[in-house]
N, C-alpha and C positions, 0 to 999 in steps of 0.2 A: 793598107786600104783595108785588107782583111781584119786586121787588129782593129782598126776604129769600128768596123762594123759589128765586132764582138762586144766592145765597150758599149755600144748603142744598146746592143740586144740585151745586155745585163741591167740597164737602167729602166726599172719597172714602174709604170704610173700607178696611182690609187685606183682600186676597183670599185664598182658600184656598191657592192656589200659593205666594202670598208666606209665607205662615204656614208650610207645609212647608218651603220653602227655608230660613227662618229656624231651624226646629227642626233641619234637617240641618246648619246651620252650627254650631249650638250643641253638637250632639252630636260633630261632628268636633272642635271646640275641646276638649270634655270629655274625649274619647278621648285626644288629644295630651296633655292635663294628666295623665289618669290613668297613660299610659304614662311620662310623666315622672316619676311618682311611684313607681307600682307596677312598671314595664317592668324588663326585663333590665339595663339600665344607669340605671334611675331612682333617685329620692332614697332610697328604702326599701333598694333592694339595694346602694347603694353605702354606705349606713350600716351594712348587714350586713358588708359587707366590709371596712369600717374598724374595725369592732367585733372582726370575727374576727381579722385581721391584728394587731391592738393585743394582743389575748389571747395569740396563738400567738407574738408577739415577745416576751411576758413569759415565757412558758413556756420559749422557747428561751435567752433570756438567763439565766433561772434554772438551766437544764440546762447551758448552758456554764459557768457559775460553778462548779457542782457539779464538771464535769470538771477545771477548772482547780485547784480545791482538792485533788482527788485527786492531779493530778501534782505539786503544790507540797508537799504533805504525804508525797508517796511512800507513800500507804497500802497495805498489803498486805492484800486483802480480796478476795473473789470476787463483788463487786458487778457487775463486768462481764458475767459469765456469766448474769446473771439476766435476766428480763423484768419489767417493771413495767407493769401494767396495772390498768383500773378493772374493776369486777365484771362489767359486760356482756361485755367482752373476754376476762376470765378463763373466763367459761362457755364461750366460743367455743375459747379454747385447750384447755379441759379436754374438749371434744368432738373435740379432735385436727384442728380445722379451720384452725389455724395452724401454722407450722412451728416449734414449739418444745416443749421437753420441759415439761410441766405441772407437774412437781415443783420446776421453780426460778421459778415465778410468784410475784410479791410485789405488794403494793398500790402503785400509782404515787405515792399521797398519802405514802407513807413517804419518798418520794424528793424530789418536786416538791410544794410547799405550794401552789402558785399553780394547779394543776390542780382545775378544779371538777367537780361531777356531770356537767354538759353534755360537757366535753372528757374525762371518763373513757370516754366511748363511741368516742373515736376517736384517741385519744393513747396511744402506749406508748413505752418505751424499752428497746431490745434491743441487747446487745453493744455498749454505749457509743454509741449511736446514737439520736436522736429521731425516731419515725416517726408519721405520720397513716394510719390505716387505713381505707382507701376501702371503704364498704359501701354497698350499694344502699338499705338500708332506711334511711339517714340522710338527713334532710330537707336539701336544698340541698348534697348531697354532691358533685356534679360541680362546683359552684363552689368548693367549699372545697378539693377537690383541687387545681383550677387555682390558687387563692390560695396554697396551700402550696407549689406547684411555682415560683410567683413568688418566694417567699420563701426557697427553698432548702431547705425541709425535705422529707425524703424521704417517699415514698408507699409502704405496704405494702398490696398489692391484695387483697381479699377479698370474694369473691362470696356474699353472704348470701341470694341469690334462692331460688326454688323450682325450679331447673332440674334435671331428671333426669339430665342427661348429667355425665359426670366422675366422679372418685373423690373422695369426700368424707371417708370414715372408714375407718380401718384398725384397727378394735377389735372385729371380729366381729358388729357389728349387722347385721340384716337390711335391706338397704337395695337401692333400685333403681338399678343402675349399668350405664350403657351398654347400656340396654334389657332388662336381666334383673334380677329380684330374687334375692339371693344373701345369705348371711353373709359379710361382707368379710373379707380376710385380716387375722388377729389379731396385730398387732405391738406392742400397747400394754403387754404384760406378758412377762415370761419372756425378754427378748431384751436384749443389751448393744447399744444402739443404735450406738455407735460402731464395731461390728464388722459391721456388717450393710448391704448395699447392695441396692436395687433392681435387679433385671435385666429386661431387655425382649428379647423374641425378635424379632430383625429379620432376616429371610430367613433364618431359620435358625440365626441367629448369637445367643448370649446376651450382649447387649451391657450393660456395666457402666452403672448410673444413680448417682444420688444416694443418700446415706446414709438410712437410714428415720428419722432424726431431722427430715428435711425431709419436705414433703408430697409424696406420689408424683404423677409425671406422669398426665394424664388417660387416656393410652393405655397405662399400665403393662399393664393386662390387660384382655380383653373376653371374657368366659366365653360369650356369645352366639355368638361366632365361634370358639370353642376356642381362644382365646388366654388362657392360664392365668397366675395370678401367680407369679412366680419370685423368690427371693431368693438373694444370695450370701453365705455366713458365712465369716469368717476370723477366726481367734483364734491369735495368736503363730505365724503362717505356715502353721496347718492350715485348709485350705478345704474347703467343702462347698456344693452347691447344693440348694435345697428348692424344692417347689412346692406350692401352698396348695390344699388338697381341702376346698372348701365342704361343708357339711352337705347331704345328698341322700337321696333315696329313689328306688328303682327298682323295675321290673317287667320281666319277659320281654316283649318285643314278638312275640306269636305270628305276626301278619301278616306281619312283616319277616324272621322268622327261619327258616332251614333247618337241619337237623342239621349240626352241626360249624361253623355259622357263624351262632350265636345273636345276637340284638340285644337291646338293652335300651333302655326309655325311662327317662330320668332326670329328675327334677324337684328343683331346689334349693329347700329348706325352710328354715324358722326354727327357732328353739331347741325349738319346741312342735311341730316336723314339720307345720306348715301351709305351704301353697303359696300364692303371690300371682301372678296372671295380670298381667304387666307391660302388657298392651293395655287390659284392663279393670279392673285392680285388684281382680278379684272374688277372695275367698279360700277356699280349700279346706281343711277342717280335717284332722287326721290320720284320723279315725274314718272318714273319707269316702275317704280315700286309700288306707286299709287295705282297704275294701270293694272298691276298684277292683284290689286286687292288689299295691299298692306295699309294699315292704319298706325298712327301715332297716337298714344295714350297722352291724355292733357296734363298728366303730372310733369311733362318734360319741358312745360313753358311755364315762365313765372312772370307775374305782373297782374295788377287790378285792371289795368285797361286792355280789352279785349284786342284792341287794334294795334297795339304797341308791347306785346308780351316778349320776354326775352328766352331765346332756346338755353337749355341747361344741360350738360353732358350725362348727368344722372342725378340720383338723389341717394341720401341715407336714409333708410326706413327703419323706424323703431321697432325691434324684435320684441323685447321686453324689458321693464325696468323691474331691478332687483328689490329696490328700496325706495320709498318715498317719506321722508320724514318730516315731522312738525319739530319745533323748538322743545327740547325737553325729553326727545325719545333717545333710545339707546341705538347707536349705530352698529353695523355688524363687527367693525373693528376700530377702535380708538386708542389714543395713547396721548401722552403727555411728552414734552420736550423742554430741554434747557439748552439754548443755543447762543453761540457768539458768531463772529464773523467767519470763523473758520473750522468750527467744531458744532456738532449737534449730538446731543444725548438723547437717546429714545428711552423711555421708561414708563411704566405702569400700563403696559399693554392690557386692552380689555376687549373681550368678545361677546357678541350675543347672537349666538347660532347654535343649533342643535346637531349642525353637520361635524364630522371629524376633520379636524385640521391637521394634516401632515407636514406643513413646513410654512415658515414664515421668512419673506424676503423684505430686505430693508434697501432702498434705493434712492439716490439723490441724481437729479436731474436725468432721471431714466435710466441710470447704470445701478444695477444691481450690485452692492457692495458687500453684502452679508446674508447668509441662510442660516436658519435655526430651526431645530423641530420644536422648541418650546417659544413662548412669548417673553424672551429675556431681554434685559436692558441692554443696549447697545450703544457706545460712544462712537460716532464717525468722526475722525480726525483728519487733519491735513487737508482740508478743503480749500479749494481756489476760491478767493474773494469774489463776490457777486451774488446776485439773486439765486437762491436755491429752492428746489421742490424736493420734498421728502415724501416718500411713499412707503407706507408698510402695507404689505399684501399677505392674506392668509390664502393658502393654497391646498386643494385635496390631493389624494395620491395620484391622481391622474394629471395633475397640473392646472386644474380648472380653479378659477378664481371663486373662493368663498366671500370674501369681502376685502375691501381696500379702503385706505384713507391717505388722501394727499393733502399735505399742507404747505403754504408758500412762505419762505423766508426771504422778505425783500429788503434789500440794502438800501436805506434811506439815504437820498443825497442831501445832506445837510451842511450847513457852514460850520466849520470845525470850530471847537471850543477856543476862545480868545484867552490866553492866560496872561496877557499884558498887564501889569501893575502887582500882581502878585510876587511875594518873596520866594524866589526860586528854592531857597533852602529849606522853608519851613512850611511850604505848601506841597500836599501830597495827593497824587491820584488815587481814589477810592474805588475798589472794585470788589466783586464777591466771588468767591470759589464755588464750584460745584455743590458743595456741602451747606451753601448759604452763609459761610463765615467772611467777615469783611476783612479786607486788606488794604493798608494805606501806609505802607511802608517804602514806597518809591517817591522821591520827590519829584517836583515837575523840571528839575534841572535835568533830568535823565528822560530818555524816551519812553513814550507812555506804553504801558503794557498793553498786549493785544487784548486783553477781555476788558480793557477800560470801558469803551461804549461801542453800541451798535443799535442805532435808533430804530433799525428795521425789525428788531426783535424787542423793542421796547426797553432796551438796556441803555439809560441814559447817563451822559457824562457828569460825574460827581468829583468833588475834591474836598479836601478838609485843611484848613488853616490852623497851626498850631504855634503858640507861643507862651512859655512858661506856665503850662497848664491850661490856657485858654484853647478851647476848640470850637471852631465854626465850620459848618458844613454848607456847601454849596452845590446845585445843579445848573447845568447849562441848558438854557432855553433858546435853541436856534431859531431864526426868523422862520414864521409860517404864516398862513392864512387858514381861516376857519368858516365852516358854516354850520349853523344851528338846524337841527331838525326839530321842528315844533311837534311833530306827532310821536316821535319816539323819544322826546326829551334828550337827545344825544347830539353831540357834535362830531364833525370829521375836520381833521386837519390835514394840509399840505404843506411840505416843507418848502422855503424859497431859497434859492442859492443866491449869495451876493445880497445887495440891498434893493432888488427890483421892487416896484411898488405898484406892478399890474396884478391883478387878481382875476380868477375865473369866476363865471357867473355864479352869483349867490354867495360868493366868499369875501372876507375882508380881512384885513391886517390889524392885529392888537395895537393899540396905541403905545404900548410898552417898546415898541421898536422904534419908535420916533423920539428924538432927543432935541433939546434946545427950546428956547422960548418962542421961536417961530416954526418949531418942526423941521428945521432945516438940515438936521442929521438923521439918517436912517443907519439902524444899527443891525448888524448881522446876527446878533444874538445877545443875551445878557444872562449874568449868573445871578440866580435867585437864592438867598439864604434860606436853608431848609430847617437849621435849628442850631441853637448855641448851647453846648454842653456845661458850660461852665463859665460864671462871669468873673470870678476872681481866681487868682491863684491858690488862694487858702483854701478853696472849695474845689480844687482840681480833683480828678478821679485819681491821678497819681502825680506825684512829684518827687523831687530828689534835689539834694544839695549837691551843686557841680561845682568845681574849681580847677583851674588850670595852672599849670606850671611851664617850664621851658618846652618839653616836648612831650608832656603827659596832661591828660585831663582826668581828674579823679571824680568818682560818683560815689557821693554817700549813702546813707540808709534811704530806700525808697519808701515814701509814705502816700498816704492819699486814702479817700473815701471808699474805696473799691476793695481795699486789702482786707476787710472784715465785713461782716453781716451782722445786724444787730436784730434780736429777736423781740418779741411783744414785751417781754421781762426786762429788756434792757442789757440783755446779755449778748457780749461779742464773741464771734466766731471767726477765726482766720480763714481766708478764701485760699484754695489750692491755685496759685498763679505760677505761669512761667515767664520769664523776660526775655525780650529780644533786643540787642543792643545793635544800633546802626550807628555809623560814622559815615557823613556824607552821601547818604543813601544807601551804603554797602552794610550788609549784615556782618558783624565781625564775632558776635558772642552770643551764646545762649545761656542764660541764667535762671535759676531755679529759686533763689531766696532774694527777698526784699532788703535784707542786710548784707548782701554780699560785698558790697563796696568794691565794684569793679572799676579798673583802671584802663582808659585809652593810652597805650604807649607807642613809642616810636613816631612821635609826630614832629612836625616841623616848628621851628620857632617862629613867634610872632606871626602867626597864621590863624585865621578864623576858621573854625571847624563847626559843623551842624551836628550835634548829637541828638539821636531819637531812641528812646526806650519805649517800647509797646509791651504792654502786659496783655496776655491771654490766659484763658481758663485752660489750666493743665490738662483736663480731662477732653474737653470738646474743641479746642483751639479757638474757641469764639474770641472776638476782639472785646476787650474789657476797657481799655483806654491807654493813654500814651502822653510822654512829657518830651518836648523838642526844645532844645535850646541852643542858641549860638554863643559860642564862647571862643575867645583868643588866647592861644598859647602866648606867654611872654618869655623873654630872655632875661634871667636874672642880671642885675647890673654887673658889668664887667669888672674885674677887679682894678682898682685905681693904685698904681705903682708910683704916684708922684712923692716924691721926698725920698725914695729909697736911693742909696748909693749904687749905681749902676755896675760898679766894678766889683761890688762885693755882695749883690744880691743875686739870687738863682731860683729860677723855676725848680721845683721839685715833682719829679715824676714818679708815681707808686706802681708796684706790680699788682697782680689782682689780690695776693694773699697779705697785702698792706706793707710789704717791706719796701723800703725805698730802691728805686730802679736807677735814677739819674739825676743830675743836677745840670741846668743848662741857664747859662747867663741871660739875665734880663736884657742885655744889650742886643740879643738877637731876637728872631721872630718868635712869637708866641707858639709854643707847641700845640698841634692839633689835640694831643691827648693830655692836655694840661689839667682841664676840669670840664665836668659835665653835670650841671647843678640838677638836670631833670632826672638823672639816675644817681643823684646823692654822691656825685665824684666831686668835691670841693677843691678851690684853688688853693695851693699851698707854696709858699717860698721860704727860703732860709736866707739869713744875712751871716755874713763873717766878716769879723773886724776885730784885731788884736787878739787873735786866739779863742773868740767868743762866737759861738753859734747860736743864733735865735731863730726859732721856727715861728711861722704867721699862717692863719688860714684867714682867707677873706669870707666875710659874712655879708651877703647882699641883703638889701632892704627886703623885709618880708612882714606879713602879718600872721598872727596864729590864733589857736583856739585850743583850750585844755578839753580832751576828750574824756568825759566822765560818764557817758551813757554807752559805752561799748561793753557788750556782754563779755562774761569770762575774763574780765580785767579788773584787778583790784584797785580800788579808789586810791590805795596808798602808793600805786605805781602808775601814776597818771601819764598819760601820752598827749603829745601836741600834734595838731594838724597845722602845716605851714603851707602859705602861699605866697610865692615872689610878688613882690608889687612894686609899683614906681612912686616917685616923690610926691606925686599929688594925691596919693592915698594916705589919709592919717586916720586918727581915732575917730575923726567925725563923719567919714565916709567909707570906712573900710567894709568888708563883708559882713553879714549878719553873725554875731557871735565871736567875732575875731577883734583883736586889738593889735596894735603896732608897739613893739617893744621901744622904752624910752632911749635906748642907746643910738636910735636912729635920729634922736632930737639934738641938735647943738645949739649952744648959747644960752645965756641966761634966761632968756624969755622963751626959748624954744624955737627962735625965729628960723632956724635953719634945718632943713631935712636932708639927712644924708643918704646917698645911693648905697652905703654899706661902710663896713670898717673892718681892719684887720686886726683879729685877736690873736695875742701870743699863746702860743701852744705850750712851748716849752724852751728853756735855753740851756745850751751844752756848754760847759765850762772845761777849758783844757787843764 
């Protein structure tokens, strides 16, 4: 019994302290586990990061594929100037809290199918770039911004918080801005945004800011501290400054006024003339304000009818106008341009001011792309397709505008040129480079060059057709309507898409766009002949004798009227020219001599090729003339082995040095390397019978001429130029200056035309 009591005494239970320690340890372990799951770098957060990055990668990949397709297909569209956003962001844009024109907003799902409803809250595409829009209201926003930055996706900052500081809207709404409630400057209607800039007062200087298509800086104005909103307006060189007068009520402050120096108490009010205290948000209605003696200036109502006038949130008051020009006057700044759909070259900048210009800025669509201390020529490249405004501004050392000039480059929406019916191989796009040199080397079988036409900049589509020296130029006239101004003796035109017959008031469509006896067919446009350079090949600017073989096309001496100039005395002087040789629209050779006799080699047999030789002035690169011909290579008639003993006749194959390489029985398949007439490798055979070997070479049918006019060649050592021909070519219809050897005619009366014959080379006797 005692022993049992001792055993029980030695069995100790857990103490309270030990229990507490155990619980604490378990809690610590649990917290570590929870952080490992739910912490910043926990499993759940890492899963969210992986999921987000995967989704954004899919969207970015799809967007990049879209951009690639646009470039490959060279699509002429206005896609690049639009913004694509989801419904949430579209609402923000419409409230003018993002720096875009809401009229160009499109649903992002029309562009990217992989964007879901969740991503529509923060993904947009603008000006060919993918953005994540950072917003404080988005859950996990900070991490998503960080992850996008890691992936190289651009961030568009947008503060959607409830901060009362900063300028959020410019649409006349009554808002708390920098410590005071007022009707914000109204810029969302009635303005051409490409011509107007924010202006800030910096130490008494009106410094130019960004264009109003962008969100204004938070310090643009501060009415609490008498810093009023100013804008600069410029249209075709005419410049004005305006200041925003917000809607207000006033009363004379009798306590602070003295005769001759009256003071007024002003309160900025909303459209209903109610005032809101910025410190307490207490609202005072118009009835109360009237009872306190406040009055509303008449300028804040609009309309001719006194009984039905419209209240306005404020108005822009002209401060001063810098320039008022009549036609023929000099603008403060002006320039000339050469433009295409994606390139604008600014040149010949001129100024008319006695002020010192410290800097010139070059901007497209409100984005400054280049700055210079001097009025230098500058080419802006890589522009997105679409309407563009170009602004060149002269600034002083304080950043104040001395002068500015804005010009609009409008993409005309015209019916594209219809090239149906033109020979795709001998019709060429015509365009001019920046130096004014004509180019017409690209056939219409290929994609049109980017510089071909842009009706918005008066660069019309031109083509030239050529065949054996005959050149005819055409210009595409797209369907349009026009109106005549009897006072100015001018006309204005508007292009019409498709074949629509509706016209604007005062406009009509030319009859040329109507076709058929009863006018039943409406044309999208037509090609108008500009001029024909030459009526006959003998009078062509340049010409060349061209002949074809099996896989070669030979060009003889180039001739033509432009190779020499003749003075009044009848003396001819050679013109320094260079020559560009094209094959099927691809440039293959540059030549410097009209007597070069260039050969197009490595061609396919029995294939039609288009050769195009363009002559240019060697010094200026100016276009002089061209010769275009379509010519078909032929395959020399294959050797006819009829009549030879197959057991004793062999193909003969030679090494490059002319030594015999091998013999192959004609009972076997013809060797690939037996002959190649286009490279002067002729077909040879050998016959063996009774110990005698006889060699023969196949002479396929040909025409030839003796070359007696080649320089540096003795007339005693005449050369022949040979073209392989078919049996339907005889002396009666062979090439000019050529004839067919009598050996290809058989029979007493020459009634049989041979495809060729075997000529004995030599006989070896044993």
